[in-house]
C-alpha positions, 0 to 999 in steps of 0.5 A: 502514523508515524511509528513502525508499527500499530499494536492492537489489544490482541498485539498483532502489529501494523505496519506503517507506509511511513515505516516502509518508505523508510526501509525501501531502498534497500530492495534488490533488483532481484526482488523488484524484477520478480514483482514486475513479473519479469522472472526471467529478467530476476534470473540473470540477476545477483542479489542478497534477497535474504532482506529483501522478504522482510521489505516486501512483508512490509509492503504486504502488510499495508496492502492487507491494510488498504484492503480491510480499510476499504472492507470497512468503510464499504460495510459500515453504512456511510457511504453512498451508492456511487462512493461505494463502488469506487470503494469497492473498485480501488481494494480490488486494486489493493488485492492485485497489489497484494497479489503481485506481492504474495507471489514475489514473496513466495519466488523469493523462498518467503512466507507471506506475512499473513491477513489479521482479522477484520476488526484488529485493522478496525482497532489500528484504524480507529474505525469507531471514530468514522462518523459520516462519509466524509470521515470514511473518505478521509481515512482512505485518502490519509493511507493512499497519500501514504501509499503513493510517497512509499512507492516513489520512494523505491524509485531512485533506489533501481538504476534499471528502467525497467525495475523503476516502473513497476514501482511508478505503476504502483504509486501511480494507482495510488496516485488516481485514488488519492486524488479521486478521495481528494476531488469527493472530499471537496478538497482542491487539487495540490497547491503545486507541482512536484507535490508527491514523494518529497 
């Protein structure tokens, strides 16, 4: 996914994780404090949150995409029972990320981006090309790797360790997902240290 959005035939757009990573450096400390559930910390901060709502909505759009990708995989009939259970578990993590983003956007006075219809995600993710369990896992792994790099990309922007921690925790969830998916695909571990976020 090299462009900011993928456009479906209905004109709906789905933001890419790479675009999110490129834009997240401007996320304010206030927004990250709220995302981390540290409302009291956020109240003591000053900052322009007008851009934050847009950036957080991009992240929310990506979480919607991940939730629906796992839904497509689960509903495809291509996943064996143990793998299906893991996919549903990962989807639950993305739902928790979604809920945290929605709450933060609302606290900032914004309107959360709405989830699209499942068939729009299916078209954007080319679900019609999924032929077997490996195809489903490969799609999920690619999305998770993009998420790792996106969330790691925001960490350097924060001087406050509490604010950087939430981005690190999100990246850790995505890294766990990616690693398990790679293992399920029979792929080797990353070739060396410092493989993510580069």
